[in-house]
Wavefront OBJ file of the C-alpha trace (Angstrom):
o trace
v -45.399 -74.776 -107.139
v -48.676 -72.882 -107.456
v -49.026 -72.434 -103.707
v -45.607 -70.751 -103.679
v -46.641 -68.329 -106.423
v -49.864 -67.472 -104.611
v -47.955 -66.736 -101.413
v -45.538 -64.473 -103.257
v -48.399 -62.545 -104.847
v -50.104 -62.248 -101.469
v -46.867 -60.971 -99.958
v -46.557 -58.243 -102.557
v -50.067 -56.992 -101.797
v -49.938 -57.210 -97.999
v -46.307 -56.344 -97.431
v -45.734 -59.487 -95.342
v -42.752 -60.552 -97.357
v -39.892 -61.631 -95.125
v -41.407 -64.504 -93.191
v -43.615 -65.744 -96.017
v -40.800 -65.645 -98.566
v -38.638 -67.629 -96.171
v -41.400 -70.224 -95.826
v -41.811 -70.338 -99.600
v -38.081 -70.908 -100.091
v -38.103 -73.658 -97.470
v -41.069 -75.316 -99.195
v -39.333 -75.092 -102.561
v -36.169 -76.604 -101.088
v -38.158 -79.501 -99.608
v -39.843 -80.104 -102.959
v -36.491 -80.029 -104.745
v -35.024 -82.478 -102.225
v -37.944 -84.863 -102.636
v -37.692 -84.600 -106.411
v -33.951 -85.217 -106.255
v -34.430 -88.267 -104.019
v -37.061 -89.692 -106.374
v -34.862 -89.070 -109.401
v -31.881 -90.687 -107.682
v -33.980 -93.738 -106.773
v -35.375 -94.003 -110.298
v -31.870 -93.825 -111.755
v -30.617 -96.453 -109.305
v -33.445 -98.788 -110.296
v -32.711 -98.211 -113.989
v -29.032 -99.062 -113.472
v -29.917 -102.155 -111.478
v -32.432 -103.239 -114.109
v -29.748 -103.075 -116.803
v -27.056 -104.812 -114.772
v -28.728 -107.530 -112.744
v -32.469 -107.156 -113.111
v -35.088 -105.980 -110.653
v -37.718 -107.746 -108.592
v -41.443 -107.420 -109.207
v -41.690 -104.986 -106.282
v -38.853 -102.857 -107.639
v -40.410 -102.864 -111.091
v -43.679 -101.620 -109.573
v -41.790 -98.929 -107.638
v -39.989 -97.901 -110.818
v -43.290 -97.578 -112.682
v -44.844 -95.585 -109.828
v -41.906 -93.174 -109.831
v -42.149 -92.746 -113.596
v -45.867 -92.055 -113.344
v -45.233 -89.355 -110.752
v -43.072 -87.455 -113.240
l 1 2 3 4 5 6 7 8 9 10 11 12 13 14 15 16 17 18 19 20 21 22 23 24 25 26 27 28 29 30 31 32 33 34 35 36 37 38 39 40 41 42 43 44 45 46 47 48 49 50 51 52 53 54 55 56 57 58 59 60 61 62 63 64 65 66 67 68 69
């Protein structure tokens, strides 16, 4: 997030806006996709935990994902 803000500020000073803004948007989209995938996985593990239970490995993955948020 901060790297995107720095690039936007740099763009405003240097006038190199088109290409850099495109790269910033692409980076933000990748971050949003990764976040969405992690959230989806965390929700799937939570549903599985309630319905049938999760393995030790899945429980560790679930905790890791929670810690990342």
